[in-house]
N, C-alpha and C positions, 0 to 999 in steps of 0.2 A: 663717868668717873664718880658721880654722886652715888651711883648704885653700889660701887665697891666700898665706899666709906661706911655705909650703914650695915654692912654684913658682919656676922660673927666670924671670928678667926677660927681657922681649922688647925687641928693638930696634924702632924705628919701621919699618924695612925688613921684619923678620920679621912684624910685625903686618899690614902692607900686603899682603904675599904671602899670608898666611893668609886674608885677606878673601875671596878667590876660593873657597877651600874652605868657608868659613863660609856664603857665599851658596849654594853647591851643596847643603850640608847643609840649609839652610833651605828651599830649593826642593823637595828630596826630601820633607821633612816636610810641607810645604804640599800637595804632591800626595797625600800619604797622607790628609790631613784634608779636602781640598776637591776640586773638580772638576778634570778633566784640563786641563793646560796646552796651549796651542796651539803647534805643530800636535798634534792629538790622535793618540795612538798606539793601536794595537790592544791593547797590554798595559795601558794605562791604562783603556780602556773595559772590558776584562775584569776588572780590579781593582775598578772602580766597581760592576760587576754583582755581583761576589763580596761586596762590602761591603753591598750592598742585601739579598742573600740571607742573609748571616751578619753581622748588626749587631755593632758593637764591643761588647766585653765590659767589665765593670768589674773583671776580674781583672788586677791589676798585672803578673803574670807573663806572661799572654797578650798584654797590650798591649806589654810590653817585647819579646816575640818578634816582634810585628808591626812595631814600630819598627826592630828589628834587621834584619828582612827588607827593609824599605823602603830602609834605608841600604846594605845589601849589594847590593841590586838597582841602586842608584844608582852602584855601583862602589867604595864605600869598603871598606877592609879593616882588620883589627886593631881593630875598633870594640868598645866596651863599652856595653851597654844593660842596665839593671836597675832594679828598684824602688829608690828612694833609701834609703840607709842613714844612720845618724846622722852619719857623717863626710863624707858627700857634699855638694857645693855645690848642694843642691836642698832644697826643703821636704819635710817628712814627707808621705808618700803620693804623692810625685811619681815620675816615671820619669826617671832621669838617663841621659844618653848622652855618650859621648866619642869623638871622631873624631881620630886623629892626622893632622897635616899637616906632615910634616917635623919640625922641632924645636918645633913649636907644636901646640896642641890646640884643637879646637873642642869646648867643653863646654857642655851645656845641659840643660834639663829641660822636660817637659810634665806636665800634671796626670795623675792616675792613669788617666783615660779616654783620654788621648792627644789630647784635643780642644782643647788650648790651655792658657792660663794659665801659660805658661812663658817662659823666656828663654834666650838663647844668648850666649856670649862666647868670644873668642879669648884663650887663656891659655898660659903657659909650661908645661913639663912638671914633674912631681914628681921628686924624686931617684930615679934609676934609669931615667929617661926615660918613665915612665908618665903617662897622662893622668888616671887615677883611682886612688885608693889601693885 
């Protein structure tokens, strides 16, 4: 709750513009967890094979690294991905992520295994323009 109080307010226009980024973040995370989207790319097939050979770990740090890699590969920059801390807008033992999209942030979390149980929202920035404290 404290996280929401310190964020800038968004106009309906800002919120609508950020939806494209939010959808792209969700699609990247879905590709990480599920089968390849159509049309199937060689990169996705190779990633799926790697996941079969090296199954997901329960290490929050390794899962955060994997999520960071997926978002970076999808073209996002200046992202933050980490095991959730007490001040983060995520439950304990979750992996929180933040992707800046102009004056707006796409912030969400996944369970520690990166397999779901999360949510995502479009929010304003914190003082100083950051997406996460």
